[in-house]
Structure formats: structure tokens, C-alpha cells
C-alpha positions in Angstrom: 89.9 107.8 96.8 90.8 107.0 93.2 93.3 105.1 90.9 93.4 106.0 87.0 93.8 103.2 84.6 91.1 102.8 82.1 90.6 99.1 80.8 90.9 98.3 77.0 88.0 95.7 77.0 88.9 93.5 74.5 92.1 93.0 75.4 91.4 93.4 79.4 94.9 95.6 79.7 94.7 98.5 81.8 96.3 101.6 81.2 98.9 103.2 84.4 101.0 105.6 82.8 102.4 107.5 79.3 106.0 107.8 79.1 106.4 111.3 78.5 110.2 112.0 77.8 113.5 110.9 77.9 115.8 111.3 81.1 119.3 111.6 80.5 121.6 109.7 78.7 121.0 106.0 80.1 118.1 104.8 78.4 115.5 106.2 81.6 112.1 107.2 80.9 110.1 109.9 82.2 107.0 108.5 82.9 103.1 110.3 84.1 102.2 107.3 86.8 98.4 107.0 86.1 98.4 104.5 89.6 99.7 106.1 92.6 103.7 106.0 92.4 104.2 104.0 95.8 101.9 100.7 93.7 104.2 100.7 91.0 107.5 99.8 93.0 106.2 95.6 92.8 106.1 96.0 89.1 108.1 93.9 87.0 107.3 93.8 83.5 105.0 95.9 81.6 103.2 96.3 78.1 104.1 99.2 75.9 101.7 100.3 73.2 101.0 102.9 70.9 98.3 103.7 69.5 97.0 100.8 66.4 99.8 98.6 67.5 100.2 95.9 69.5 100.8 95.4 73.5 104.8 95.1 73.7 106.5 93.2 77.4 109.7 95.0 78.4 110.6 94.1 82.0 111.4 96.3 84.2 115.6 97.1 84.9 114.9 100.4 87.2 112.4 102.7 88.7 113.0 105.7 90.9 110.6 108.1 91.6 110.8 112.0 90.7 109.1 114.4 93.1 105.5 113.6 93.6 104.3 113.3 90.1 106.7 111.4 88.2 108.4 108.2 87.7 111.7 107.6 85.9 111.7 104.3 84.5 114.2 102.1 82.8 114.2 98.9 80.5 116.4 95.6 80.6 118.2 96.9 77.4 117.7 99.8 76.4 120.2 101.2 77.5 121.3 104.7 76.2 119.1 108.0 75.0 119.0 107.2 71.5 117.3 103.6 72.2 114.6 105.4 74.9 113.8 107.9 72.2 111.8 105.2 70.9 109.5 104.8 73.3 108.3 108.2 73.9 104.5 108.9 74.2 103.8 105.0 74.3 101.1 104.2 76.6 101.9 101.4 79.3 99.6 98.7 80.4 99.0 96.1 82.5 97.1 92.9 82.3 93.8 93.6 84.6 94.5 90.3 87.0 98.3 92.1 87.4 97.2 95.4 89.0 98.4 95.9 92.0 96.2 95.6 95.4 93.7 98.4 96.0 94.1 100.5 99.3 90.6 100.5 101.6 88.2 103.1 99.1 90.6 103.3 96.3 89.2 102.4 93.0 89.9 102.3 89.4 88.9 104.4 87.0 87.5 101.6 84.6 85.4 100.1 87.9 83.7 103.5 88.4 83.3 104.1 85.0 79.2 102.1 84.2 77.9 102.5 88.0 74.5 103.4 88.4 74.0 106.4 90.5 71.3 106.3 93.3 70.8 108.8 96.0 70.4 107.3 99.7 66.7 107.2 99.0 66.6 105.1 95.5 66.9 108.3 93.1 68.7 107.0 90.4 70.8 109.9 88.7 72.2 108.2 86.1 75.3 106.4 84.8 79.1 107.2 85.6 80.1 107.8 82.1 83.7 108.7 82.8 86.2 110.3 85.7 87.8 113.3 85.0 91.0 113.3 87.0 91.7 116.6 88.4 93.1 118.4 91.7 92.0 118.7 95.0 89.8 115.9 93.8 88.5 113.9 90.5 85.1 114.6 89.6 82.6 111.5 88.4 81.1 112.0 85.1 77.0 111.6 84.6 75.8 110.1 81.6 77.6 112.1 79.2 78.4 114.9 81.0 74.9 116.2 81.9 76.0 116.0 85.8 79.6 116.3 87.4 79.8 114.5 91.2 83.0 115.1 92.9 84.0 112.3 93.9 84.7 113.0 97.5 83.5 111.2 100.9 81.0 114.1 101.5 79.3 113.1 98.4 79.7 109.7 97.5 78.3 107.5 100.3 79.2 104.1 98.8 80.1 102.4 96.1 79.1 98.7 95.8 80.6 97.0 92.7 79.2 93.9 93.2 75.3 96.0 92.6 77.2 98.2 89.7 75.8 100.9 91.8 77.5 104.3 93.6 74.9 105.5 96.6 75.9 109.6 97.0 74.3 112.2 99.2 70.7 112.6 99.2 71.4 116.4 98.2 72.4 115.7 95.1 68.4 114.7 93.8 68.0 118.4 93.9 70.2 118.9 90.8 
């Protein structure tokens, strides 16, 4: 139901992953994806950024899946582990307009943050201030932790991005 990705409002870049470590000796990187892994297969260019640094573009030379939760990525011009070492810890970004298409009932985290939460009868429960990624479902943080709502169809009835609203099950009005 959810796709991660926090947005940097100033530059309109969305973080889509983080470089965890090098992989092998040929310049490959082990990446923690914040998008569902299959959404990466059409990405040809990404931007890397370190805290306080600039967004630096890189062309994707190769990409493969490593288990269910990791990606192995190599950039053009990065041919050995020594070059790859410099990328460890960097965040991977895409411009907002280049994000992969979403599936039905799938949202980027930045789209959910700021939505007003209402019950089916119209009671306002607050504003989504964050999304906490965990298994088996993500939690919507309301009013900086005053309330947490599991992001599951049984409780979240509708997401209306145009009206800036998230409609939840009426039972949540009792919280």
C-alpha cells in the first residue's frame, strides 16, 4: 500500500535509497531501496548526496536484485571496490518528476505527510506528520506522535490527495 521516499522541498528531489556498502570487487554497491525493488528496473540515472553536499548525477551501469530487500547497483565509470568505497553512506535521489509510476493504492511517503486525517463521519483526528516503516505494515504518525494509525485497508478507507485528506474507519474516533 506504501512506497517510501521523503522529499526535499527546496530541490524537489526524493530519496529513493541508501548505499549501505560495497559489494564484491568490481565497483558494485549494496543498496537499501526505499522504493519497491522492481520499480528500480527502469531507472537509468540517479543523484547521490551526502549531508551538506550537492546532488551529483550518476548513470546506472547495472542493477540486480539481492534477496528480497536489497539491490546491487553499479555506476558508469565505477570499475573497482576502491572507487565504490567513496559512495558508502550516501543517499540516492531522483527528481520528483522522474519517480517511477505507482501501482493503484500505492503512495509515496511525502504524499501522505501533511494530509488531514478524518473519520468517515468527518471528525478531524489531526495531521500526518510522518510515516514509520516497519513490518508487517507502516504506521501513520499523527500530530508528531499523538496518535499512530496502521496503514492498512481495514482502517484507512480512502486517500484523497487532491483534497489533502485521509479518511479512516469511524472506530478511530474513540482514540
